[in-house]
N, C-alpha and C positions, 0 to 999 in steps of 0.2 A: 181189466185185470192189471194189477200192479206188478212191479218187478219181483217182489217176494212171492206172490202167488204163482207167478209163472215159474219161478225157480222150484217151488215146492212141487208143482205138477210135473215138470220135466224130470226132476230127480226121482220122483215116484215112478214115472213111466220107464225111465232108463233102467231102474232096478227091478222092474216088473212086479211092483207091489200093488195090490188093490188098495183102494181108499180105506177099507175096513181095517187092514193091517196097520197102516200108518196111524190111523185114528186110535187104534188100540194101544200102540206103542206110545202115543202122546197122552193117553188117558182121557180121551174125549170121544164123543159119538161120531159115527161116520157122517151124519148130517152136519154136525158142527165143523168137521174137517172139510167137508165139501164146500161149505160156505167160505172157509178160509182160503181154500185152493182156488175158488172161482173169484175171489176178491170182494165178495159181499160183506165179509167181516175181516178185520185186520189180524195179521199174525203178530201176536205179542212177543216180547223178548223171550219169555218162557217157552212159547211154542217154537220160536226160531232155535233156541238152545236145544230143545228136544229133537228137532229135525236135524240139526248139525250132528248130534250124538248118533242118531239113527243111521245117518249116511256116513258116519265116521270121518267127519271133517271139522275144522274149527269154525266157531261162530263167526270169526272175522272173515274167513273165506266165503262162508255162506252169504254174508252181508255185502262184502266188497267186490267179489267176482261177478262178472256178467253171467247170465244163464248159459251162454255159449261156452264160456271158459269153464264153468262148473261141469258141463256135460263132457267136454274134452278131458278134463281131469279125471272124471269118473271112468271114462272109457280107457284111458291110459293106465289107471291104477288097478283096474280089474279086467284083464284080457278076456275073461269069460263073458263080460257084458257086451263086448264088441262082437262076439261070435253070433 
């Protein structure tokens, strides 16, 4: 699993979204999203842009921050996620 796949999975899990929901928001099938999240296929810039929009963050943050930094930022920005 590459760093982007790990970030995609962790963001989805922390927000409590099923793969089907994220896939729908990205305009792809759940099977296609599952392959991206598991690292079997690459996340394109278009996919990363859609993920950043879904999770209300900048593309730069999604790309440059570590998975741990992204998780901390999500928890801090939305207290309901930490509960």
